[in-house]
VOLUMRO-990055 format. One record per residue (C-alpha): residue number from 1; residue in one letter; x, y, z. Coordinates in nm, 3 decimals, padded with zeros to 5 digits. Example, Ala and Ser with C-alpha at 12.3 -4.5 7.8 and 13.67 -1.06 7.14 Angstrom:
+-----+------+---------+---------+---------+
: seq : type :      c1 :      c2 :      c3 :
+-----+------+---------+---------+---------+
:   1 :    a :  01.230 : -00.450 :  00.780 :
:   2 :    s :  01.367 : -00.106 :  00.714 :
+-----+------+---------+---------+---------+
This chain:
+-----+------+---------+---------+---------+
: seq : type :      c1 :      c2 :      c3 :
+-----+------+---------+---------+---------+
:   1 :    x :  03.824 : -00.883 : -02.379 :
:   2 :    x :  03.478 : -00.814 : -02.239 :
:   3 :    x :  03.417 : -01.189 : -02.201 :
:   4 :    x :  03.734 : -01.227 : -01.993 :
:   5 :    x :  03.628 : -00.933 : -01.775 :
:   6 :    x :  03.272 : -01.063 : -01.736 :
:   7 :    x :  03.405 : -01.406 : -01.637 :
:   8 :    x :  03.667 : -01.248 : -01.410 :
:   9 :    x :  03.949 : -01.423 : -01.594 :
:  10 :    x :  04.199 : -01.156 : -01.499 :
:  11 :    x :  04.517 : -01.336 : -01.604 :
:  12 :    x :  04.378 : -01.391 : -01.952 :
:  13 :    x :  04.249 : -01.034 : -01.970 :
:  14 :    x :  04.584 : -00.885 : -01.873 :
:  15 :    x :  04.768 : -01.113 : -02.115 :
:  16 :    x :  04.537 : -00.997 : -02.394 :
:  17 :    x :  04.590 : -00.634 : -02.293 :
:  18 :    x :  04.966 : -00.678 : -02.331 :
:  19 :    x :  04.907 : -00.776 : -02.690 :
:  20 :    x :  04.656 : -00.492 : -02.736 :
:  21 :    x :  04.749 : -00.207 : -02.498 :
:  22 :    x :  04.449 :  00.002 : -02.601 :
:  23 :    x :  04.227 : -00.261 : -02.435 :
:  24 :    x :  04.383 : -00.217 : -02.093 :
:  25 :    x :  04.134 :  00.056 : -02.007 :
:  26 :    x :  03.859 : -00.204 : -02.035 :
:  27 :    x :  04.000 : -00.405 : -01.744 :
:  28 :    x :  04.158 : -00.170 : -01.494 :
:  29 :    x :  03.842 : -00.040 : -01.329 :
:  30 :    x :  03.650 : -00.373 : -01.321 :
:  31 :    x :  03.963 : -00.540 : -01.184 :
:  32 :    x :  03.997 : -00.277 : -00.911 :
:  33 :    x :  03.630 : -00.330 : -00.821 :
:  34 :    x :  03.685 : -00.706 : -00.808 :
:  35 :    x :  03.985 : -00.665 : -00.578 :
:  36 :    x :  03.782 : -00.443 : -00.348 :
:  37 :    x :  03.489 : -00.687 : -00.333 :
:  38 :    x :  03.732 : -00.967 : -00.253 :
:  39 :    x :  03.885 : -00.780 :  00.044 :
:  40 :    x :  04.214 : -00.712 : -00.130 :
:  41 :    x :  04.195 : -00.347 : -00.038 :
:  42 :    x :  04.557 : -00.243 : -00.072 :
:  43 :    x :  04.579 : -00.394 : -00.419 :
:  44 :    x :  04.244 : -00.237 : -00.506 :
:  45 :    x :  04.370 :  00.102 : -00.398 :
:  46 :    x :  04.666 :  00.074 : -00.635 :
:  47 :    x :  04.444 : -00.056 : -00.915 :
:  48 :    x :  04.206 :  00.239 : -00.875 :
:  49 :    x :  04.499 :  00.475 : -00.910 :
:  50 :    x :  04.607 :  00.294 : -01.225 :
:  51 :    x :  04.249 :  00.322 : -01.355 :
:  52 :    x :  04.277 :  00.698 : -01.303 :
:  53 :    x :  04.017 :  00.694 : -01.026 :
:  54 :    x :  04.198 :  00.850 : -00.728 :
:  55 :    x :  03.858 :  00.924 : -00.571 :
:  56 :    x :  03.788 :  00.551 : -00.539 :
:  57 :    x :  04.142 :  00.491 : -00.419 :
:  58 :    x :  04.084 :  00.739 : -00.137 :
:  59 :    x :  03.751 :  00.573 : -00.050 :
:  60 :    x :  03.930 :  00.241 :  00.001 :
:  61 :    x :  04.176 :  00.399 :  00.243 :
:  62 :    x :  03.892 :  00.580 :  00.424 :
:  63 :    x :  03.716 :  00.244 :  00.462 :
:  64 :    x :  04.033 :  00.087 :  00.603 :
:  65 :    x :  04.075 :  00.381 :  00.842 :
:  66 :    x :  03.723 :  00.348 :  00.980 :
:  67 :    x :  03.761 : -00.027 :  01.022 :
:  68 :    x :  04.089 :  00.019 :  01.207 :
:  69 :    x :  03.921 :  00.264 :  01.446 :
:  70 :    x :  03.624 :  00.032 :  01.502 :
:  71 :    x :  03.866 : -00.251 :  01.580 :
:  72 :    x :  04.072 : -00.028 :  01.812 :
:  73 :    x :  04.380 : -00.055 :  01.589 :
:  74 :    x :  04.477 :  00.306 :  01.637 :
:  75 :    x :  04.830 :  00.273 :  01.500 :
:  76 :    x :  04.685 :  00.134 :  01.176 :
:  77 :    x :  04.427 :  00.413 :  01.170 :
:  78 :    x :  04.707 :  00.669 :  01.205 :
:  79 :    x :  04.896 :  00.510 :  00.915 :
:  80 :    x :  04.588 :  00.500 :  00.695 :
:  81 :    x :  04.510 :  00.865 :  00.768 :
:  82 :    x :  04.867 :  00.954 :  00.682 :
:  83 :    x :  04.826 :  00.763 :  00.354 :
:  84 :    x :  04.509 :  00.963 :  00.288 :
:  85 :    x :  04.695 :  01.285 :  00.359 :
:  86 :    x :  04.983 :  01.204 :  00.125 :
:  87 :    x :  04.751 :  01.074 : -00.149 :
:  88 :    x :  04.544 :  01.393 : -00.123 :
:  89 :    x :  04.857 :  01.603 : -00.160 :
:  90 :    x :  04.959 :  01.406 : -00.471 :
:  91 :    x :  04.628 :  01.502 : -00.632 :
:  92 :    x :  04.712 :  01.872 : -00.617 :
:  93 :    x :  04.794 :  01.989 : -00.969 :
:  94 :    x :  04.880 :  02.359 : -00.947 :
:  95 :    x :  04.901 :  02.506 : -01.293 :
:  96 :    x :  05.091 :  02.828 : -01.339 :
:  97 :    x :  05.116 :  02.875 : -00.962 :
:  98 :    x :  04.737 :  02.891 : -00.926 :
:  99 :    x :  04.528 :  02.644 : -00.729 :
: 100 :    x :  04.214 :  02.506 : -00.886 :
: 101 :    x :  03.895 :  02.436 : -00.692 :
: 102 :    x :  03.996 :  02.068 : -00.671 :
: 103 :    x :  04.346 :  02.165 : -00.554 :
: 104 :    x :  04.198 :  02.362 : -00.266 :
: 105 :    x :  03.975 :  02.066 : -00.179 :
: 106 :    x :  04.271 :  01.826 : -00.178 :
: 107 :    x :  04.483 :  02.064 :  00.030 :
: 108 :    x :  04.201 :  02.082 :  00.284 :
: 109 :    x :  04.181 :  01.701 :  00.280 :
: 110 :    x :  04.557 :  01.689 :  00.343 :
: 111 :    x :  04.525 :  01.920 :  00.643 :
: 112 :    x :  04.235 :  01.722 :  00.791 :
: 113 :    x :  04.386 :  01.378 :  00.731 :
: 114 :    x :  04.728 :  01.472 :  00.864 :
: 115 :    x :  04.568 :  01.606 :  01.183 :
: 116 :    x :  04.370 :  01.283 :  01.221 :
: 117 :    x :  04.690 :  01.083 :  01.170 :
: 118 :    x :  04.854 :  01.275 :  01.453 :
: 119 :    x :  04.549 :  01.237 :  01.678 :
: 120 :    x :  04.527 :  00.859 :  01.627 :
: 121 :    x :  04.902 :  00.823 :  01.673 :
: 122 :    x :  04.871 :  01.002 :  02.008 :
: 123 :    x :  04.557 :  00.807 :  02.095 :
: 124 :    x :  04.745 :  00.484 :  02.028 :
: 125 :    x :  05.006 :  00.584 :  02.285 :
: 126 :    x :  04.743 :  00.681 :  02.542 :
: 127 :    x :  04.545 :  00.364 :  02.479 :
: 128 :    x :  04.853 :  00.144 :  02.527 :
: 129 :    x :  04.927 :  00.323 :  02.852 :
: 130 :    x :  04.568 :  00.266 :  02.974 :
: 131 :    x :  04.571 : -00.101 :  02.871 :
: 132 :    x :  04.900 : -00.160 :  03.056 :
: 133 :    x :  04.756 : -00.007 :  03.373 :
: 134 :    x :  04.436 : -00.208 :  03.337 :
: 135 :    x :  04.632 : -00.534 :  03.303 :
: 136 :    x :  04.843 : -00.455 :  03.609 :
: 137 :    x :  04.529 : -00.400 :  03.818 :
: 138 :    x :  04.381 : -00.737 :  03.718 :
+-----+------+---------+---------+---------+
């Protein structure tokens, strides 16, 4: 299995893991890293979740959000921030009605990310209005 992972022979690795399910944990995280390095961010995000690394999954979406903002794709940024908000909320694991320290952190993340999603959604509308006016002047 390790040879398949080292050689990035993912099809072979996953086929072997189907025969030996206990080996799947050996591939999920390296595969998610490989997807990320190869700019397959949405697949990487899902693979990180499967590898039980929601922290890395959130980092991928944060990266996509920042890129969308830098590229002035505000609608995309709003969608990514909403994804961050919903993913953060999924990480809340109240036990017996009590919030853990991590739960409080993820709830705060939800609040912040949902506000950013609203802001970038509004900014997208304003930006489109400005661009339309700018084009009509030229």
